[in-house]
Residue, then its C-alpha position, 0 to 999 in steps of 0.5 A: x737157140x741151143x738144145x739142152x742136149x747140146x749144152x749138157x753132154x759127157x764131152x763138155x762135162x769131162x773137159x770142164x772137170x779135167x780143167x777144174x781139177x788139173x792143179x789139185x794135189x792128188x790124194x796120198x793113196x793115189x800116189x802109193x797105189x797108181x791107177x791102172x785100167x783093165x777089162x771086166x770085173x775080176x782082179x787078180x795079182x801075184x803075191x810073193x811070200x815075204x818078198x825075199x829072193x830065193x837062192x839060185x840052185x847049184x848045177x853041174x856042167x852039161x846037165x839040164x837046168x833044174x826047174x824051179x817051182x813057184x814056191x811061196x807065191x799065190x794068186x789073189x783073185x776077187x771081184x771088184x765092187x761097182x759104184x754108180x750114181x746119177x743126176x737129172x737136168x730137168x725141164x724146169x732147168x731148161x726153162x731157166x736157160x730159155x729165159x736167159x737165152x731170150x735176154x741175151x745174157x750169155x754170161x748168166x747162161x754160162x753160169x747156170x751151165x757151170x753150176x750144172x757141171x759143178x753138180x756133176x763134178x761133185x759126183x766125179x769127185x765122189x768117185x775119187x773118194x772110194x778108192x782113197x777110202x779103200x786104200x786108207x782102210x787097207x793101210x790102217x786095218x789090212x781090210x776093206x769094208x764099205x756098206x751103203x745102199x744095201x750093198x756090203x763090200x768086204x775084202x780081207x787081204x790076209x795081212x800077216x798078223x805078226x805085222x800088227x800090234x796094239x799097244x796096252x797100258x803105259x805103252x800107249x802113246x797117249x801116256x806121254x810120260x811113260x810111253x817110248x815111241x822111238x823104241x816102238x817104231x824101231x822094233x816095228x822096223x826091225x820086225x818087217x826087215x827081219x821078215x822081208x829084207x825091206x826096212x820101212x822108211x815112211x809112216x802114215x798117221x793123223x794130226x792127232x796121233x802126231x800130237x802124241x809124239x810132239x808131247x812125248x817126254x822120252x822124245x823131248x829128253x832125247x832131243x835135249x837131256x837138260x831142258x827137253x821138257x821146256x822145248x817148244x817143239x815144232x813139226x820141222x824139229x820133230x820130223x828132222x829128229x825122226x829122220x836122223x834117229x830112224x831114217x824115217x819120214x812121216x806123212x801127217x794125213x788128215x784129209x776128210x770126206x763125207x760118207x754116204x750117210x752124210x757124216x764127215x769121216x777121216x780117210x786115215x783114222x786117229x790112234x793108228x800108225x802104219x809103217x811102209x817101205x819106199x816106192x809104190x805099194x800096189x795099184x788101183x785097178x779100174x774095171x770096165x763099167x757097163x756104160x763104157x762097155x755098151x754105150x761108148x760107141x753106137x748109141x745115139x741117146x747116150x754119150x760116154x767119156x772116161x776121166x781119172x783112168x776109169x771113171x765113166x761120165x755118161x749123159x743120156x737123152x730122155x725125150x719124155x719128159x725132156x731131161x738129161x740124166x748124167x751118170x757117174x760110175x766106176x768099178x775099182x779096187x786096189x791090189x796090195x802086192x807089198x802088204x807083207x812089207x808094212x806094219x800097222x800099230x794101234x797106239x791108243 
């Protein structure tokens, strides 16, 4: 009869998770901030001033080159947050497996084991929520704020205040009769380009905020000056309009997650639009968890596997009572080298 320690271990759980999620579409934030691994807790990166190139200094022949100072560059350094949660497979679960094994019902035994693996997979998927939540907070506010389990993580990335705006009065996009979103978007593109030399060509917003644009009078009349108000506008039509008018594509991002307190929240908030340039914006850095540092090798009672670049799945044998504890942990924080090249607008 197989032992509970043979059935539930980090290697099998990691393989099960990777097979189950292999065809899933990645989060938007994961594509904008690719994952990278590093040692330890500290995160540092070099942030350039405005991202503009500095002209090379003229020089006379037969003279030593003038040394250039790193003017306009600063190092951002902080400590990355730590996340960890566990589940226990207890003696009652083991008794159920014993009964199934005695009945030679292998398929039912596999079903129970898969259910156990699914429970752990939920923890690993919860680990993926944290960097995505942090990235979307950065893209919608320029800061990260997470408070749960008596831990309070706050990170201010010092986004330029002139690259933020809150629309007021009739300029709000909810005022579909009077607001002028196209002119707003163009002005924000111009501002970032004037400051950095890079023109934002993409925007992120929620389905609700996109709905304001679908109903906007000025957009409809610009598309059809005679009968624009009667046009049945589709997503495809509006996307094509913005791509032609502003050279801008939109990501309508309405994915949700369950927060630590059980409430359902959106990754990206309503009533906010963020303009971003082409390419990646930063990186998602994973540090080395205590489980990876100290239990990866040399422990007879613990087994550790790494998934999703830096998420540690650890199974620990407990002999009294006879349990298997599965721990999922990560140390993760995004960098944001291109924060100067985005624009965040509160449109309602």
